[in-house]
C-alpha positions as CSV (number, residue, x, y, z in Angstrom):
1,M,0.0,-0.1,0.0
2,D,1.8,3.1,-1.3
3,C,1.7,6.9,0.7
4,W,-1.3,8.1,-1.1
5,T,-3.7,5.2,-0.4
6,V,-2.8,5.5,3.7
7,L,-3.1,9.1,3.5
8,Q,-6.3,9.2,1.5
9,L,-5.0,11.9,-1.0
10,A,-3.7,12.3,-4.6
11,D,-1.0,12.1,-5.7
12,D,-0.4,15.5,-6.8
13,V,-1.6,17.5,-4.1
14,D,0.7,20.4,-2.3
15,E,3.3,19.9,0.9
16,R,0.6,22.0,3.2
17,T,-2.4,19.8,2.4
18,I,-0.2,16.9,3.1
19,K,0.3,18.3,6.9
20,R,-3.6,19.4,7.4
21,T,-4.1,15.6,6.3
22,Y,-1.4,13.9,8.7
23,A,-2.8,16.2,11.5
24,R,-6.4,15.2,11.2
25,L,-5.5,11.4,10.9
26,L,-3.4,11.4,13.8
27,K,-6.1,11.9,15.9
28,S,-7.5,8.5,15.6
29,C,-4.4,6.9,15.1
30,R,-2.2,7.7,18.7
31,P,0.9,6.1,19.1
32,D,-0.4,4.5,22.6
33,D,-3.4,3.1,21.0
34,D,-2.4,1.7,17.7
35,P,1.2,2.1,17.7
36,E,1.4,-0.2,14.1
37,G,-0.8,1.9,12.6
38,F,1.1,5.5,13.7
39,Q,4.3,3.5,12.4
40,R,2.0,3.4,8.7
41,L,1.0,6.7,9.3
42,R,3.9,8.3,10.0
43,E,6.4,6.5,6.9
44,A,3.5,7.3,4.5
45,Y,3.5,11.2,5.9
46,E,7.5,11.1,5.3
47,Q,7.6,9.8,2.0
48,A,4.5,12.0,1.0
49,L,6.1,14.9,1.6
50,S,9.0,14.1,0.6
51,E,7.8,13.2,-3.0
52,A,5.6,16.2,-2.7
53,R,9.0,18.8,-1.7
54,W,11.1,17.1,-5.0
55,R,8.3,18.0,-6.7
56,A,7.7,21.3,-6.1
57,D,11.7,21.9,-6.3
58,D,11.2,20.6,-10.1
59,E,9.0,23.1,-10.5
60,E,10.7,26.1,-8.6
61,Q,13.9,25.2,-11.0
62,A,11.7,24.7,-14.3
63,H,10.0,28.4,-14.0
64,D,13.7,30.0,-13.0
65,V,14.9,28.6,-16.5
66,V,11.8,29.6,-18.0
67,V,12.3,33.2,-16.5
68,D,15.7,33.1,-17.6
69,Q,15.3,32.0,-21.0
70,A,12.8,35.0,-21.3
71,C,15.1,37.6,-19.9
72,A,17.4,36.7,-22.6
73,N,14.9,37.2,-25.2
74,L,14.1,40.1,-24.2
75,N,17.9,41.5,-24.0
76,N,18.5,40.0,-27.3
77,L,15.6,41.5,-28.8
78,D,16.9,44.3,-30.5
79,E,19.5,42.1,-31.8
80,Q,17.3,39.2,-33.3
81,M,15.6,42.4,-35.6
82,V,18.4,43.5,-37.1
83,V,18.3,41.7,-40.5
84,R,21.5,40.0,-41.3
85,P,21.6,37.7,-44.4
86,V,20.6,34.4,-43.7
87,S,24.0,31.7,-43.7
88,P,23.9,27.8,-42.0
89,A,25.1,28.2,-38.7
90,P,27.6,25.5,-38.1
91,F,26.4,21.7,-36.7
92,D,28.7,20.7,-33.1
93,A,27.8,18.0,-31.6
94,P,27.3,18.4,-27.6
95,A,30.2,17.4,-25.3
96,P,29.1,14.3,-23.7
97,N,28.6,13.8,-20.1
98,P,31.0,11.4,-18.5
99,A,28.9,11.2,-15.1
100,Q,26.1,10.6,-17.0
101,A,27.1,8.0,-18.9
102,L,28.5,6.5,-15.6
103,I,25.1,6.5,-14.4
104,S,23.4,4.8,-17.5
105,G,23.4,1.0,-16.2
106,L,24.0,1.5,-12.7
107,N,23.0,-1.4,-10.3
108,A,24.1,-2.4,-7.1
109,S,26.7,-4.7,-8.4
110,N,29.0,-1.9,-10.1
111,L,29.2,1.0,-7.3
112,D,32.2,0.5,-7.1
113,E,33.7,0.4,-10.5
114,R,31.4,3.3,-11.6
115,W,33.0,5.2,-8.8
116,A,36.6,4.4,-9.4
117,Q,36.0,5.3,-13.4
118,A,34.6,8.5,-12.0
119,Q,37.9,9.4,-10.2
120,Q,40.1,8.3,-13.2
121,Q,38.0,10.8,-15.3
122,H,38.0,13.5,-12.9
123,C,33.9,14.0,-12.2
124,A,33.9,12.6,-9.2
125,N,31.6,15.5,-7.7
126,A,29.4,15.3,-11.1
127,F,29.0,11.6,-10.5
128,Q,28.0,12.0,-7.1
129,A,24.7,14.8,-8.0
130,A,24.0,12.1,-10.7
131,L,23.9,9.5,-8.4
132,L,21.9,11.5,-6.0
133,R,18.9,12.1,-8.8
134,H,19.0,8.9,-10.2
135,C,18.2,7.7,-5.9
136,F,15.2,9.8,-6.4
137,E,14.5,8.7,-10.0
138,T,14.7,5.1,-9.0
139,P,13.3,4.2,-5.6
140,A,13.8,0.9,-5.9
141,E,17.2,1.6,-6.1
142,R,17.1,4.5,-3.7
143,G,18.2,1.8,-0.4
144,A,20.8,0.3,-1.9
145,I,22.8,3.1,-3.5
146,A,22.1,5.4,0.2
147,A,24.1,2.3,2.1
148,W,26.9,2.5,-0.5
149,A,27.1,6.4,-0.3
150,V,26.9,6.8,3.3
151,Q,30.3,4.2,3.5
152,H,31.9,5.5,0.4
153,L,31.1,9.1,-0.2
154,E,30.3,10.1,3.7
155,W,26.6,11.3,3.1
156,L,24.5,12.6,5.5
157,T,27.5,13.7,7.0
158,P,28.8,17.1,8.0
159,W,31.5,15.8,5.3
160,Q,29.6,15.4,2.3
161,Q,30.5,16.7,-1.6
162,V,27.1,16.6,-2.7
163,S,24.8,19.1,-2.3
164,M,21.5,18.3,-0.9
165,T,18.1,19.9,0.3
166,P,16.7,19.1,3.8
167,W,13.9,17.3,2.1
168,Q,16.4,14.7,0.2
169,H,17.9,14.4,3.4
170,E,15.4,13.5,5.0
171,A,14.3,10.5,3.0
172,L,17.8,9.1,2.5
173,A,18.1,9.0,6.4
174,G,14.6,7.8,6.6
175,E,15.2,5.3,4.0
176,L,18.5,3.9,5.7
177,L,16.8,3.7,9.2
178,Q,14.0,1.9,8.2
179,Q,16.0,-0.6,5.9
180,Y,18.7,-1.2,9.4
181,R,15.3,-1.9,11.1
182,G,13.6,-4.1,8.7
183,E,17.0,-6.7,8.8
184,L,17.2,-6.0,12.8
185,Q,13.5,-7.3,13.1
186,A,14.3,-10.2,10.8
187,L,16.6,-11.4,13.1
188,L,15.1,-10.9,16.0
189,E,12.0,-13.1,14.4
190,Q,14.4,-15.7,13.8
191,K,15.5,-15.7,17.6
192,A,19.2,-15.0,16.0
193,E,20.3,-12.7,19.3
194,R,24.3,-12.8,19.0
195,E,23.8,-11.6,14.9
196,F,21.4,-9.4,16.2
197,V,24.0,-7.4,18.6
198,T,26.7,-8.0,15.7
199,Q,24.5,-6.6,13.0
200,L,23.1,-3.6,15.3
201,T,26.9,-2.3,16.6
202,R,27.5,-2.1,13.1
203,C,24.9,-0.3,12.2
204,N,25.5,1.9,15.1
205,T,29.3,2.7,13.8
206,Q,28.7,4.1,11.1
207,P,29.4,7.8,10.7
208,W,26.3,9.5,9.6
209,L,24.7,7.7,12.5
210,R,26.6,9.8,14.9
211,V,25.3,12.7,14.1
212,F,22.8,14.1,17.3
213,D,19.6,14.3,15.7
214,L,20.0,11.1,13.6
215,Q,21.4,8.9,16.4
216,Q,18.2,10.3,18.4
217,Q,16.0,8.9,15.7
218,W,17.6,5.8,15.0
219,Q,17.2,5.1,19.2
220,R,13.4,6.3,19.1
221,I,13.0,3.3,16.2
222,L,14.8,0.6,17.4
223,L,12.9,1.2,21.5
224,Q,9.9,0.5,18.8
225,L,11.3,-2.4,17.9
226,L,11.9,-3.8,21.0
227,H,8.7,-2.6,22.2
228,D,6.7,-4.6,19.2
229,T,8.9,-8.1,19.2
230,Q,10.2,-10.6,21.8
231,W,13.6,-10.5,23.3
232,S,15.6,-11.8,26.1
233,V,17.2,-10.6,29.0
234,P,20.9,-10.7,28.2
235,L,20.3,-9.3,24.4
236,F,18.3,-6.1,26.0
237,E,21.4,-5.4,28.4
238,R,24.1,-5.3,25.4
239,V,21.5,-3.2,23.3
240,C,22.0,-1.0,26.3
241,Q,25.5,-0.9,26.5
242,V,25.6,-0.1,22.8
243,F,23.8,3.2,23.4
244,G,24.5,3.7,26.8
245,W,21.5,3.6,28.0
246,D,21.3,3.4,31.9
247,D,17.9,3.9,33.7
248,Q,19.3,4.3,37.8
249,K,21.1,7.3,36.0
250,G,18.6,8.6,33.8
251,V,20.3,8.2,30.7
252,Y,17.6,6.6,28.3
253,P,15.7,7.4,24.7
254,E,12.5,8.6,24.7
255,P,9.0,8.5,25.3
256,A,9.2,7.8,28.6
257,W,6.4,4.9,28.9
258,M,8.1,3.1,26.1
259,W,11.3,2.4,27.8
260,R,9.5,1.9,31.5
261,S,7.6,-0.6,29.4
262,L,11.2,-2.4,28.5
263,V,12.5,-2.2,32.0
264,S,9.3,-3.6,33.4
265,R,9.4,-6.3,31.1
266,C,12.6,-7.3,31.5
267,E,12.2,-7.3,35.6
268,Q,9.3,-9.4,34.5
269,E,11.6,-11.7,32.2
270,S,14.6,-11.9,34.9
271,F,12.1,-12.6,37.7
272,F,10.9,-15.6,35.4
273,A,13.9,-16.7,34.5
274,N,15.5,-16.9,37.9
275,L,12.6,-18.9,39.3
276,Q,13.1,-21.1,36.8
277,E,17.0,-21.8,37.8
278,K,15.6,-22.2,41.3
279,A,12.5,-24.7,40.2
280,L,15.2,-26.5,38.5
281,N,18.4,-26.3,40.5
282,G,17.7,-24.2,43.4
283,P,19.1,-25.2,46.6
284,R,16.9,-27.3,49.0
285,N,17.8,-24.7,52.3
286,S,15.8,-22.0,50.3
287,P,12.2,-21.2,51.4
288,D,11.6,-20.6,47.3
289,T,12.9,-23.7,45.9
290,L,9.8,-26.1,46.2
291,P,7.0,-23.1,46.0
292,A,9.2,-22.2,42.5
293,R,9.2,-26.3,41.6
294,L,4.9,-26.3,42.6
295,L,3.7,-23.3,40.7
296,L,6.3,-23.6,37.5
297,T,6.2,-27.5,37.3
298,P,3.6,-29.7,34.7
299,M,2.4,-32.2,38.4
300,S,-0.5,-34.5,39.3
301,A,-2.4,-33.8,41.9
302,T,-0.8,-36.6,43.6
303,E,3.1,-35.6,43.2
304,Q,1.3,-31.6,44.2
305,V,0.3,-33.8,47.4
306,R,3.5,-35.3,48.0
307,L,5.5,-32.4,47.3
308,L,3.0,-29.9,49.4
309,A,4.1,-32.9,52.6
310,K,7.6,-31.5,52.7
311,F,6.3,-27.8,53.0
312,G,6.6,-26.4,56.5
313,D,5.8,-22.7,57.7
314,D,8.7,-20.7,55.5
315,Q,7.6,-22.4,52.2
316,W,3.7,-21.7,53.1
317,K,4.9,-17.6,53.4
318,A,7.2,-18.1,49.9
319,C,4.2,-19.9,47.9
320,Q,1.9,-17.0,49.2
321,Q,4.3,-13.9,48.4
322,L,4.9,-15.9,45.1
323,S,1.4,-16.6,43.7
324,E,0.8,-12.9,45.0
325,K,3.5,-11.3,42.7
326,F,2.5,-13.1,39.6
327,A,-1.5,-12.3,40.0
328,W,-0.9,-8.7,41.0
329,R,3.0,-7.7,39.4
330,Y,3.3,-9.6,36.6
331,P,-0.4,-11.2,35.5
332,S,1.1,-11.6,31.8
333,L,3.1,-14.3,33.0
334,L,0.5,-16.5,34.1
335,D,-0.1,-17.5,30.8
336,R,3.4,-19.4,31.1
337,L,2.4,-21.0,34.3
338,P,0.9,-25.3,33.9
339,Q,-1.9,-23.9,36.6
340,P,-4.0,-21.2,35.3
341,D,-5.4,-20.6,38.5
342,V,-1.7,-19.3,40.6
343,F,-3.4,-19.9,43.9
344,F,-4.3,-23.4,43.0
345,W,-2.6,-24.8,46.0
346,R,-5.3,-23.5,48.9
347,K,-7.2,-26.4,47.6
348,F,-4.7,-29.0,49.5
349,L,-4.1,-26.9,53.0
350,P,-6.2,-28.4,55.7
351,R,-9.1,-27.2,56.7
352,R,-10.0,-26.8,60.0
353,V,-13.8,-26.9,61.4
354,S,-14.0,-23.0,62.7
355,D,-15.1,-21.6,65.9
356,Q,-18.2,-20.0,64.5
357,T,-19.5,-23.5,63.9
358,W,-19.9,-24.1,67.4
359,G,-22.5,-21.5,68.0
360,R,-24.2,-21.8,64.8
361,V,-25.0,-25.8,65.1
362,W,-26.1,-25.4,68.6
363,G,-28.1,-22.1,67.9
364,G,-29.7,-24.4,65.0
365,L,-30.3,-27.7,67.6
366,A,-32.1,-25.2,70.3
367,I,-34.2,-23.3,68.2
368,A,-35.3,-26.9,66.2
369,T,-35.7,-28.8,69.7
370,A,-37.6,-25.9,71.3
371,L,-40.1,-26.4,68.2
372,A,-39.9,-29.7,68.6
373,S,-41.0,-29.6,72.1
374,I,-44.3,-27.9,71.3
375,H,-45.8,-31.2,69.4
376,L,-45.0,-32.6,73.2
377,K,-46.7,-30.2,75.2
378,K,-49.0,-27.8,73.9
379,S,-47.6,-24.7,76.6
380,P,-44.6,-25.6,78.0
381,A,-43.0,-23.9,81.0
382,P,-40.0,-21.3,80.0
383,V,-37.9,-23.5,82.5
384,E,-38.7,-26.6,80.5
385,L,-37.9,-24.7,77.0
386,I,-34.3,-23.7,78.6
387,I,-33.9,-27.5,79.5
388,F,-34.6,-28.7,76.3
389,M,-32.0,-25.9,74.6
390,L,-29.6,-26.6,77.2
391,M,-30.1,-30.4,76.0
392,T,-28.9,-29.9,72.6
393,F,-25.3,-28.4,73.8
394,L,-24.3,-32.0,74.0
395,P,-25.4,-33.5,70.6
396,T,-23.3,-30.3,69.4
397,V,-20.8,-31.1,70.9
398,I,-20.4,-34.7,69.5
399,A,-21.5,-33.1,66.1
400,I,-18.6,-30.9,66.2
401,R,-16.1,-33.4,67.4
402,V,-17.3,-35.8,64.5
403,T,-16.7,-33.0,61.7
404,Q,-13.4,-32.3,63.1
405,A,-12.2,-36.0,62.8
406,W,-14.1,-36.2,59.3
407,A,-12.0,-32.8,58.2
408,V,-8.5,-35.0,59.5
409,I,-9.8,-38.5,57.6
410,T,-10.6,-36.1,54.6
411,A,-7.5,-34.9,54.2
412,H,-5.8,-37.6,53.3
413,L,-8.1,-38.4,50.9
414,I,-7.7,-34.8,48.7
415,V,-6.7,-36.0,45.4
416,A,-9.7,-38.3,45.1
417,D,-12.1,-35.9,46.9
418,L,-10.6,-33.3,44.3
419,W,-11.3,-35.9,41.5
420,L,-15.0,-36.3,42.4
421,S,-15.8,-32.8,42.8
422,E,-14.3,-31.8,39.8
423,R,-17.1,-34.3,38.5
424,L,-20.0,-33.9,40.4
425,L,-19.7,-29.9,40.9
426,S,-20.2,-27.5,38.0
427,K,-17.5,-25.5,37.5
428,R,-19.1,-22.0,37.4
429,F,-20.6,-22.8,40.7
430,N,-16.9,-23.8,42.1
431,P,-14.7,-22.6,39.9
432,R,-11.8,-22.8,42.4
433,Q,-12.4,-25.6,44.2
434,Y,-12.8,-24.9,47.5
435,W,-16.2,-27.1,47.6
436,L,-14.9,-30.7,48.2
437,V,-18.1,-33.3,48.0
438,L,-16.3,-35.1,50.9
439,R,-15.1,-32.5,53.0
440,H,-18.2,-30.7,52.6
441,G,-21.0,-32.6,51.5
442,V,-20.8,-35.6,53.8
443,P,-21.1,-33.2,57.2
444,Q,-23.6,-31.0,55.2
445,V,-25.5,-34.2,55.0
446,G,-25.8,-35.3,58.3
447,M,-26.6,-32.0,59.7
448,L,-29.7,-32.1,57.3
449,L,-30.7,-35.4,58.2
450,M,-30.1,-34.8,62.0
451,F,-32.4,-31.5,61.3
452,G,-35.0,-33.9,59.8
453,F,-34.7,-36.1,62.8
454,V,-35.9,-33.3,65.6
455,L,-38.5,-31.5,63.6
456,G,-39.0,-33.4,60.2
457,L,-39.6,-31.8,56.8
458,M,-40.1,-28.1,57.9
459,G,-36.5,-28.5,59.8
460,M,-35.2,-30.0,56.7
461,L,-36.4,-26.8,54.7
462,T,-35.5,-23.9,57.1
463,Y,-31.6,-25.7,57.4
464,V,-31.7,-25.8,53.2
465,G,-32.6,-22.5,52.9
466,M,-30.1,-21.1,55.8
467,I,-27.3,-22.3,54.1
468,L,-28.6,-21.3,50.6
469,I,-28.8,-17.7,51.1
470,S,-25.5,-17.6,53.0
471,L,-23.7,-19.1,49.8
472,F,-25.7,-16.3,47.1
473,T,-25.9,-13.1,49.0
474,S,-23.2,-11.2,50.3
475,R,-24.5,-8.5,52.7
476,R,-24.5,-8.8,56.3
477,I,-26.5,-6.4,58.8
478,G,-23.4,-5.3,60.4
479,E,-19.8,-5.7,61.1
480,V,-18.1,-8.1,63.0
481,S,-16.9,-7.8,66.0
482,E,-13.4,-9.3,66.4
483,S,-13.2,-8.0,70.5
484,F,-16.7,-10.4,70.6
485,N,-15.2,-13.3,68.7
486,E,-11.7,-13.0,70.8
487,K,-14.2,-12.8,73.9
488,W,-16.7,-15.4,73.2
489,P,-15.0,-17.5,70.8
490,W,-17.5,-20.4,70.7
491,V,-21.0,-19.0,70.4
492,C,-19.2,-15.7,67.8
493,G,-20.7,-17.6,65.1
494,L,-24.3,-16.1,66.3
495,H,-23.1,-12.4,65.8
496,W,-25.4,-10.4,64.2
497,G,-22.3,-9.0,62.0
498,Y,-22.5,-12.8,60.1
499,W,-25.9,-12.7,59.3
500,S,-28.0,-11.9,56.4
501,P,-31.1,-9.8,56.5
502,L,-32.5,-13.1,54.4
503,Q,-31.3,-15.1,56.7
504,V,-33.2,-13.7,59.6
505,G,-36.5,-12.9,57.9
506,F,-36.2,-16.3,56.2
507,L,-35.8,-17.7,60.0
508,V,-38.6,-16.2,61.3
509,V,-41.3,-17.0,58.5
510,M,-39.9,-20.9,58.8
511,V,-40.2,-20.4,62.9
512,V,-43.8,-19.1,62.6
513,V,-44.9,-21.5,59.6
514,T,-43.7,-24.3,62.0
515,L,-45.5,-23.3,64.7
516,A,-48.5,-23.7,63.0
517,C,-48.0,-27.1,61.3
518,Q,-47.2,-28.0,65.0
519,L,-50.2,-26.3,66.2
520,Y,-53.3,-26.2,63.3
521,L,-51.9,-29.2,61.1
522,P,-51.1,-32.1,63.2
523,A,-52.4,-34.7,61.1
524,F,-49.6,-33.8,58.6
525,P,-46.0,-35.0,59.4
526,L,-44.4,-31.8,58.6
527,T,-42.6,-31.2,61.1
528,R,-41.4,-34.8,62.3
529,L,-40.7,-37.7,60.2
530,V,-43.2,-40.6,59.0
531,G,-43.7,-43.0,61.7
532,Y,-41.3,-41.0,64.5
533,R,-43.3,-40.2,67.6
534,M,-41.5,-38.1,70.4
C-alpha cells in the first residue's frame, strides 16, 4: 500500500494539504493506542512529504529556467530585429557527459567500479550529483545506493561533497533507518540474538549515525522495535551497553513510557528466569525452591500433594508471596504457568472447623428442639424450654467432634476428593474447587438428617434455605466484632454481623410456619419424620 492510499490523498497535492491531512488522521491513530498504525501513518507522511517537496523543487527550477530564457529573449530583441544575411550555422555535436554515462546501467553490483571510473575521469562531483538524482528517479534502488554512499562517499554527514536539500537528506536517512530496522527485526524473529547484537553494533558505528539528530531518531526506532518484538534479558542488556542506556542514571531514549514498559518487561523476564532456575536447580535450604517447583512444574494432583507434604511455615509464606507477585505484579506471566489459577495450592491446605460453627450448630439445634417440644406439650414452661435448649449442647459437641475427625480423614483423601468434586460439581458454581464433595458434602448431609430427625421436613427446608442464602448473598447486617470473637469464640457465629438480613427474615417466617404446622396441622407429618413419635 503506497503513501497516498494511506493518507487518502491524490498524488499531486501540495505540502500544506499533506500536513493538514496527517494532523487530522493522527487524532484517530495515536501511538499509545495503535503503535503499528501510527508507524504506518508516519512512514506514509514522510514519504509523501518528500515526494511533494521534490516535485515543488523541480517545478521551481523549471520556472527559473523559463524566466531566465524570457529575460534573455528580451535582452536580445534588438539584435534579433536586425536583418542579416541568412547563413547556415555550423553544427557542433554536444560534448559528452561522462558522469551521466556512468549512471547509465548502474546497479548495486557495479557501484564500486563506476565510482573508480568517475575518479579516473575527474568527474567525481558530477557523478555524485547524478547519483543523487538517480536515487529519486529510481526509488527501488534508493536503499542500496544510499547504503553504499554513506560508507564510501560520506553522505548524510557534515563532510559530504554532494549538495542535498533538507527533504532529500530526510528521505535518504529515513530510507536507511527503515532498512536497518527491517534487518534487525528479521534477526529477532529468527531468534538470532547474537547476530542481532553484531548487526546493531555495525549499524551504530556508521559515521552518519553519529550526528545527534539522526542518532536520536535511530534510538527511537530501535526502542519501538524492542517494544513490538520478543527478546531475552541478556539481549536487552547488550543493547543498553551499545547505546549507553542506564535507567539508574536517567539516561534513556524517548518516549519515556515506552522505556518504562521495556524496563518492567525486563524485570519480569529476569524474575521468571530466576524462578525457573530455582525450580530446576535451586538449593534445598532456600524457602523459594519448593514453591517455585510447585508453581512452574507440571504435576499431577498426587505429585502436588507429595510435594506439599514437605512444606513448612517458610515454604507456605514463600508460596503465598510468589503467587501474589504473579497475580498482581506480573499477570502476563500467568499464561506460562501450568496452572491457570496461581492460588491452586490453597485447595490442598488443611481446613479446620472454625469456632463459628459451634455457635451456629448449637443455635440451630436449640431452636429446632424448642419447636419440637411444642409437639409434646402444647404450652411448655420457660424453664422446660431452657432445659430443652441446654440439652442440645451435648449433641452439638458430638457433631463438632465428628466433623473435626472427618476433616482429618478427608485431608488424606484430598486427591480423590478433588477428582470427585471436579466431576460432580459445576465449575460455574465451584470455579476454584473450594467446595469438596467428601469434605463438605458428607457433614452437610449429616446435619440435614439431624434437623430432619428433630423437626421433620420443615427442619430440613429451614436448614437448606439458610445455607443457600448464606452462599448466594454477600450482604450482612453489620460488621464483625473482633473483640466479641476473642471474648466468646464458641458463640461468635451467633453475632449479628455474620447474618444476612434475608436469613433473619427467612428464619422468622419458617419458625412461624413450623409453629402453625405443629398447632393446626397435626395430621400432616410436616414437623416430624413419618412413623416418628416423640
